[in-house]
DRENDORO-646119 format. One line per field, with one value per residue (C-alpha): residue in one letter; x, y, z; residue number from 1. Coordinates in Angstrom, 3 decimals, decimal comma. Example, Ala and Ser with C-alpha at 12.3 -4.5 7.8 and 13.67 -1.06 7.14 Angstrom:
resn <- (a s);
X <- (12,300 13,670);
Y <- (-4,500 -1,060);
Z <- (7,800 7,140);
resi <- (1 2);
***
This chain:
resn <- (m s q t i t l y v d g a c k g n p g l g g w g a y i i t e t e e h k i c g g e p e t t n n r m e l t a a i e g v l f c p a n a k l v i w t d s n y v k q g i t e w i h g w k k k n w k d v k n p d l w k k l d a v c q g r e i e w n w i k g h a g h a g n e m a d q l a n q g a e e t a l q l k n g n a k k k a e p d w l l n d p f g l d s a e d e d e l i e e e t v f e e n s s a a d e n l i n t a h p e s q p e s a e k i p p a a k p a a p m h p k i v i t p a t l d l q g p r q l i l d t e t t g f y f q d s d r i i e v g a v e m i n r k l t g s s i h i y i n p k k p v g e s e n i h g i s d d f l k d k p l y a e i a d t l f d y l k g a e i i a h n a t f d m n f l n m e f t r a g f p a l s t v c e v t d t l a m a k s k h p g q k n s l d a l v r r y e i p q r d r t f h g a l l d a e i l s d v y l a m t g g q v s f d i d a l t n s e g g q g a s s r q a v q i e l p v i l p s a e e l t e h e n w v k q f e e k q g t p c l f a k);
X <- (0,776 3,784 4,701 3,537 3,109 2,638 0,583 0,138 -2,824 -4,108 -6,285 -6,283 -8,767 -8,436 -11,893 -13,931 -15,537 -12,773 -9,496 -8,339 -5,632 -4,884 -1,635 -0,431 3,042 3,606 6,456 7,176 9,877 12,317 11,256 9,040 6,357 4,733 1,489 -0,841 -3,607 -6,366 -9,661 -10,599 -13,849 -14,111 -14,209 -11,708 -13,596 -13,654 -9,912 -9,293 -11,365 -9,722 -6,261 -7,234 -8,759 -5,783 -3,321 -5,031 -5,347 -1,612 -0,672 -0,648 -3,828 -2,008 -0,065 -1,011 -1,701 -1,154 -2,896 -2,440 -4,849 -5,366 -9,095 -11,365 -14,083 -12,240 -10,942 -14,180 -16,302 -14,608 -14,170 -17,413 -20,157 -20,086 -21,935 -24,903 -24,808 -25,106 -28,073 -29,803 -28,964 -26,693 -29,583 -28,512 -24,807 -22,569 -20,092 -21,724 -19,903 -16,498 -17,540 -18,826 -15,608 -13,424 -15,473 -15,070 -11,283 -10,838 -12,731 -10,521 -7,577 -5,964 -5,967 -5,170 -6,602 -4,970 -5,531 -2,649 -2,792 -2,307 0,267 2,033 5,433 5,167 7,319 4,932 1,861 3,743 4,870 1,285 0,173 2,861 1,755 -1,888 -0,934 1,281 -1,706 -3,768 -1,002 -0,515 -4,259 -4,185 -1,293 -3,274 -6,135 -3,732 -2,340 -5,789 -5,521 -8,611 -12,024 -12,236 -14,022 -17,660 -19,361 -20,691 -24,345 -25,622 -28,156 -25,418 -22,532 -24,199 -21,739 -23,740 -22,744 -26,377 -25,620 -22,571 -19,365 -17,723 -18,949 -17,982 -18,885 -22,045 -24,138 -24,874 -27,549 -25,834 -22,303 -20,486 -17,969 -14,829 -12,270 -8,838 -8,188 -6,577 -7,015 -3,761 -0,931 2,432 4,689 7,315 4,933 3,603 0,292 -0,412 -3,624 -4,245 -6,730 -8,151 -9,429 -11,743 -15,200 -15,251 -16,526 -13,588 -11,181 -7,713 -7,714 -7,106 -3,935 -5,895 -7,173 -4,001 -0,975 2,529 4,346 5,772 9,483 9,899 9,451 7,502 4,704 1,693 -0,548 -3,355 -4,466 -8,149 -10,120 -13,031 -12,652 -14,888 -15,091 -15,746 -14,247 -12,029 -12,871 -10,259 -11,443 -8,352 -6,989 -3,650 -1,972 0,492 2,873 0,581 -2,029 0,097 1,447 2,941 4,969 7,119 4,517 4,737 2,685 3,517 0,815 -1,341 -4,176 -6,709 -9,255 -10,544 -14,208 -15,721 -19,461 -20,133 -18,350 -15,086 -12,752 -10,475 -7,572 -5,900 -2,627 -1,047 2,266 4,047 6,511 9,506 8,926 12,511 11,123 9,511 5,803 5,362 1,932 0,236 1,168 -1,759 -4,073 -2,647 -0,492 2,438 5,770 9,104 10,680 8,134 8,784 12,581 13,040 10,200 10,883 11,064 8,247 10,556 11,181 7,501 6,187 6,311 4,378 1,814 1,336 0,790 -1,818 -3,743 -3,579 -6,699 -9,006 -11,643 -10,231 -12,853 -11,745 -13,282 -12,148 -10,427 -8,783 -6,535 -5,422 -5,006 -2,950 -0,506 -0,438 0,062 2,897 4,601 4,313 5,576 8,577 9,307 9,206 5,722 2,692 0,202 -2,162 -5,211 -4,217 -4,580 -7,469 -11,031 -11,672 -14,853 -15,088 -17,447 -17,323 -18,795 -21,384 -22,312 -22,625 -24,953 -27,001 -27,053 -26,725 -26,202 -25,227 -21,924 -20,413 -17,183 -16,454 -17,438 -20,713 -21,589 -20,807 -23,342 -25,895 -25,859 -25,597 -22,397 -20,677 -18,136 -14,480 -11,885 -10,671 -8,776 -6,031 -6,719 -5,200 -5,189 -6,324 -8,815 -10,368 -10,482 -12,375 -14,818 -15,282 -16,160 -19,101 -20,117 -19,877 -22,062 -24,614 -24,672 -24,980 -27,237 -30,980 -33,636 -35,306 -39,100 -41,556 -44,767 -47,219 -50,255 -48,793 -47,957 -51,493 -53,066 -50,827 -51,939 -55,566 -55,270 -54,284 -57,452 -59,175 -57,054 -57,957 -56,553 -58,439 -58,417 -56,510 -56,924 -53,680 -53,219 -49,667 -47,787 -46,654 -43,091 -42,263 -38,672 -36,660 -35,156 -31,726 -33,090 -34,746 -31,443 -29,599 -32,249 -31,828 -28,038 -28,495 -30,770 -28,160 -25,459 -27,716 -28,409 -24,706 -23,737 -26,517 -26,750 -30,584 -33,162 -34,109 -37,693 -38,507 -36,755 -39,998);
Y <- (54,348 56,220 53,701 50,718 51,237 48,455 49,140 47,090 48,366 47,292 48,390 47,689 48,279 47,986 46,835 46,868 49,320 51,259 53,049 52,216 52,898 52,445 52,126 52,009 50,923 52,292 51,116 53,035 52,274 54,611 55,017 53,891 55,803 55,001 56,725 56,087 57,599 56,671 57,480 57,371 55,433 53,199 49,584 47,253 47,235 51,030 51,169 48,537 50,609 53,882 52,379 51,479 54,913 56,860 54,615 55,159 58,918 59,132 57,766 59,651 59,215 57,859 55,132 51,454 50,305 46,773 46,652 43,892 43,575 40,838 41,644 39,694 42,097 44,890 42,874 41,112 44,106 46,455 43,872 41,869 42,843 46,584 46,150 44,570 47,200 49,971 48,257 48,035 51,685 50,639 49,113 47,232 47,896 48,636 51,519 52,916 56,252 54,605 52,173 55,094 57,026 54,036 53,516 57,179 57,330 54,168 55,554 56,076 54,236 50,939 48,896 45,240 44,013 41,057 39,218 38,160 36,110 38,370 37,810 35,172 36,855 38,702 41,825 44,193 43,087 43,169 46,740 47,807 46,180 48,063 51,329 50,656 50,090 53,179 55,189 53,944 54,750 58,257 58,848 57,646 60,023 62,908 62,024 62,015 65,411 66,917 67,340 65,253 65,069 62,904 59,675 59,985 57,369 54,756 54,703 51,187 51,365 52,198 50,114 47,114 46,699 43,783 41,522 40,899 41,477 40,309 41,272 42,748 45,240 43,172 40,380 41,190 38,635 39,759 37,425 34,037 35,440 35,436 38,115 36,547 38,589 37,564 38,250 41,638 42,326 40,555 43,072 42,494 40,395 43,131 45,770 46,011 47,847 50,572 52,202 55,446 56,246 59,072 56,561 55,037 56,294 59,154 56,850 54,471 54,152 52,717 49,113 46,759 44,652 41,418 42,683 44,448 42,140 43,433 44,554 41,583 40,931 39,507 41,938 39,421 38,941 41,012 42,053 44,480 46,271 46,467 49,439 48,792 48,964 46,128 44,462 40,762 37,326 37,134 34,710 34,057 32,578 30,716 28,686 27,148 25,879 22,999 20,919 17,884 16,108 14,283 16,263 13,012 12,457 15,595 17,807 21,427 24,625 27,164 29,797 30,954 33,476 34,561 37,356 38,619 38,792 40,142 40,141 38,883 41,869 41,718 44,139 44,663 42,925 40,023 38,125 36,662 34,826 32,812 30,253 28,460 24,734 23,745 21,038 20,967 21,799 19,072 18,429 20,588 23,578 22,530 23,359 26,560 27,841 28,625 27,636 26,643 29,704 32,016 30,546 30,444 33,884 33,492 32,958 29,558 28,647 29,018 32,642 33,614 31,218 33,700 36,422 33,992 32,278 35,649 36,626 33,331 32,368 32,794 33,195 30,822 29,309 28,769 26,632 24,417 20,850 22,262 18,938 19,272 22,831 22,241 19,069 20,988 24,042 21,892 20,062 23,257 25,059 21,998 21,755 25,427 24,886 26,226 24,519 22,925 25,636 23,530 23,829 27,614 28,042 26,835 25,301 25,334 23,185 24,668 21,430 19,530 22,300 22,076 18,274 18,531 21,286 19,774 15,986 14,019 17,114 18,452 20,680 21,877 25,598 26,088 24,173 26,315 29,510 28,448 27,237 30,479 32,638 34,291 36,437 34,196 34,943 33,287 30,136 28,649 28,422 28,234 30,912 30,952 34,546 34,408 31,196 32,665 35,718 33,518 31,268 34,297 34,967 31,297 31,162 34,266 32,803 29,395 30,825 33,795 34,146 36,436 35,778 35,625 36,356 34,323 37,018 34,743 32,072 34,683 36,063 32,609 31,833 34,988 34,192 30,760 32,356 34,410 37,340 40,397 43,487 45,854 49,091 51,207 54,425 57,296 59,170 61,984 61,657 64,829 65,364 66,614 68,044 68,004 71,178 72,591 71,330 67,818 67,815 68,832 66,039 63,562 64,645 64,240 60,763 59,749 60,968 58,898 55,859 56,273 56,785 53,669 51,410 52,807 52,805 55,374 55,227 53,961 56,660 59,532 61,464);
Z <- (-31,452 -30,099 -27,420 -25,359 -21,605 -19,051 -15,931 -12,759 -10,720 -7,300 -4,400 -0,661 2,135 5,908 6,938 3,694 4,170 5,853 5,218 1,692 -0,836 -4,520 -6,436 -10,042 -11,152 -14,659 -16,895 -20,094 -22,641 -20,887 -17,251 -14,370 -12,465 -9,124 -8,147 -5,242 -3,162 -0,755 0,921 4,622 4,062 1,010 -0,180 -1,796 -5,097 -5,279 -4,713 -7,425 -9,854 -8,815 -9,385 -12,951 -13,596 -12,245 -14,062 -17,414 -16,845 -16,102 -19,542 -22,872 -24,878 -27,946 -26,105 -26,185 -22,618 -21,312 -17,928 -15,338 -12,385 -9,802 -9,686 -12,024 -10,883 -12,729 -15,671 -16,583 -15,654 -18,137 -20,920 -20,706 -18,288 -18,917 -22,228 -20,440 -17,709 -20,299 -21,977 -18,601 -17,879 -14,990 -13,062 -9,905 -10,594 -7,610 -7,873 -11,051 -10,686 -10,966 -13,704 -15,793 -15,186 -16,115 -19,266 -20,177 -19,674 -21,790 -24,778 -27,844 -26,286 -27,251 -24,040 -23,406 -20,089 -18,294 -15,005 -12,745 -9,553 -6,551 -3,808 -5,890 -5,972 -9,324 -9,038 -10,862 -8,924 -5,615 -6,327 -7,103 -3,850 -1,910 -3,520 -2,605 1,022 0,896 -0,323 2,610 5,085 3,705 3,972 7,580 8,261 6,771 9,093 12,031 11,076 10,612 6,828 6,156 7,728 10,802 10,014 10,976 13,123 10,686 9,721 10,401 7,578 5,083 6,378 8,132 11,012 12,435 9,544 8,577 4,917 2,963 4,743 1,676 -0,883 -3,902 -6,321 -8,281 -10,134 -13,688 -15,114 -14,723 -14,634 -11,288 -10,476 -9,115 -7,202 -5,981 -2,350 -2,089 1,600 2,486 2,542 0,907 3,111 3,167 4,558 8,105 8,002 10,538 11,698 13,522 16,278 14,171 11,614 14,251 15,240 17,721 20,467 20,100 22,969 23,099 21,909 24,863 24,835 24,299 20,969 19,853 19,656 20,075 16,945 15,023 15,321 11,830 8,897 6,816 9,329 8,290 11,192 10,445 13,642 14,542 13,255 15,639 19,422 20,641 24,027 24,397 23,744 20,659 17,884 15,213 11,925 10,766 7,873 6,954 3,805 4,026 1,941 2,293 4,388 6,978 9,916 11,307 8,129 7,799 6,049 7,198 7,302 4,581 5,168 8,080 7,855 10,476 10,889 14,223 15,242 18,462 19,184 15,634 14,116 12,168 13,912 10,901 12,628 10,838 10,658 7,523 7,276 4,597 5,993 4,488 5,177 4,271 2,007 -1,465 -1,600 -4,225 -5,725 -3,079 -5,271 -7,491 -4,560 -3,125 -6,017 -3,699 -5,230 -3,704 -5,333 -3,692 -0,237 -0,346 1,284 3,793 7,526 9,228 11,608 14,600 13,596 13,652 16,318 19,227 17,388 15,976 19,359 21,096 18,487 18,692 22,368 24,451 21,461 20,154 16,961 14,252 11,324 8,654 9,361 12,439 13,324 10,258 11,060 14,801 14,309 12,144 14,432 17,540 15,797 14,631 17,974 19,856 17,515 18,218 22,001 22,695 24,246 21,876 20,650 21,566 25,246 25,240 22,789 22,472 19,042 16,921 13,788 11,183 9,169 12,125 12,542 8,855 8,935 11,908 10,306 6,782 7,144 3,965 1,944 0,648 3,294 1,742 2,008 -1,653 -1,105 1,925 0,010 -2,628 -0,076 1,903 -1,245 -0,095 -2,770 -4,477 -5,012 -7,176 -5,401 -8,344 -5,750 -2,039 0,162 3,955 4,475 1,596 2,962 6,480 5,201 3,276 6,313 8,452 6,113 6,230 10,026 10,440 8,029 9,742 13,243 12,397 11,889 13,254 16,609 16,278 19,052 19,009 20,036 19,553 21,816 24,424 24,299 24,608 27,568 29,329 28,505 30,140 33,434 33,657 32,071 31,536 33,499 30,910 30,385 27,275 27,750 25,342 24,816 22,363 21,129 20,255 16,661 16,396 12,990 11,700 11,641 8,466 9,560 10,144 6,714 5,122 6,967 5,810 2,187 2,498 3,956 1,070 -1,428 0,317 0,233 -3,487 -4,279 -2,340 -3,647 -7,180 -6,955 -5,795 -2,122 -1,613 0,927 -0,821 -0,976);
resi <- (1 2 3 4 5 6 7 8 9 10 11 12 13 14 15 16 17 18 19 20 21 22 23 24 25 26 27 28 29 30 31 32 33 34 35 36 37 38 39 40 41 42 43 44 45 46 47 48 49 50 51 52 53 54 55 56 57 58 59 60 61 62 63 64 65 66 67 68 69 70 71 72 73 74 75 76 77 78 79 80 81 82 83 84 85 86 87 88 89 90 91 92 93 94 95 96 97 98 99 100 101 102 103 104 105 106 107 108 109 110 111 112 113 114 115 116 117 118 119 120 121 122 123 124 125 126 127 128 129 130 131 132 133 134 135 136 137 138 139 140 141 142 143 144 145 146 147 148 149 150 151 152 153 154 155 156 157 158 159 160 161 162 163 164 165 166 167 168 169 170 171 172 173 174 175 176 177 178 179 180 181 182 183 184 185 186 187 188 189 190 191 192 193 194 195 196 197 198 199 200 201 202 203 204 205 206 207 208 209 210 211 212 213 214 215 216 217 218 219 220 221 222 223 224 225 226 227 228 229 230 231 232 233 234 235 236 237 238 239 240 241 242 243 244 245 246 247 248 249 250 251 252 253 254 255 256 257 258 259 260 261 262 263 264 265 266 267 268 269 270 271 272 273 274 275 276 277 278 279 280 281 282 283 284 285 286 287 288 289 290 291 292 293 294 295 296 297 298 299 300 301 302 303 304 305 306 307 308 309 310 311 312 313 314 315 316 317 318 319 320 321 322 323 324 325 326 327 328 329 330 331 332 333 334 335 336 337 338 339 340 341 342 343 344 345 346 347 348 349 350 351 352 353 354 355 356 357 358 359 360 361 362 363 364 365 366 367 368 369 370 371 372 373 374 375 376 377 378 379 380 381 382 383 384 385 386 387 388 389 390 391 392 393 394 395 396 397 398 399 400 401 402 403 404 405 406 407 408 409 410 411 412 413 414 415 416 417 418 419 420 421 422 423 424 425 426 427 428 429 430 431 432 433 434 435 436 437 438 439 440 441 442 443 444 445 446 447 448 449 450 451 452 453 454 455 456 457 458 459 460 461);
***
């Protein structure tokens, strides 16, 4: 081999599906390369895979590659599960086009695949994350300047905007193997994400002030603007990480993450902040994996309190064991000179909901994920934004369900009030045949469905 090249690859997505980007930070023996790109409508998993593909293609074929990714979906997929997928002729595999392409570009190469924890302060991974977000921003700018197709209004059968299916296009189950993926929707703390009106559906109007907070004052606050313009009460699914369990005994908040939901739809808006507690994190690092060294350059709570308070106030806060989070938030806001958050927000505790719904059973977040068969992600370490995203899936599952109409009961009720005077009416309904243009559009839709699902459409013919 002529040389050894180290690659850090990452993907990002604003909405999942939504505007996305990929990035690869490539370090050779003599120089560094930074490449990135994006797509106007994609998923986080597709961007993670694209980053790996583009990174490998950039390197000479005779070089040894050492690849680092924060996605177990990519790492274990290419090193373990892909053999089973090939034997099954890619049956029931998501993103088969990209998996086949990644497999092809890796053939004949010497590659060492490694996993690294995302958003943990590692310079190479952080650079790849910045590049992925840069790719998304450049794609959004192209949309704004008219250099890319305007994003079409989403097809509800393809994209499931009602949240009836899993909220993220990720995490497949291969036999008894579970695909774990590190949270990669949180942007790098040094980058403030931006969105453009052109990336919204054509029917979208300007986002109202209540759903679009003012730009953050501190550069290490990450606020992702909404990609959906929805009207209605705001719900914020929230989680915090702290230095310990006792807000009365000097423990402090070190991380806050929240995602926005309106009318049971995730809008794409979120907030994510790391905070310097000015005290050692101690043994709590074993839970969240956030070190003192990582937090030393992060802002104090007083420096971010105004922006965070403006984003949260007036919304319904949804949290698992909400008493814990609200006690800490009330304490921190009071210390910073603000009112207690619980005085300006309604609070819903999903742990209390779960205990009422499933008495006598385990009702931790992990237990509920298994109970409601929500796609699992790597929670070796807890993370505020990751847990908030998972909790949004759990909340939708716990509060969802189809409404059934008891037609028989309705008929019997009507019968008890007296005989019906209905008369049979013969109506000859017209038959409207599709035009050639409509047939072509239908065929295109079926192709999109098959590409997205990786399986033939049942009504293709």
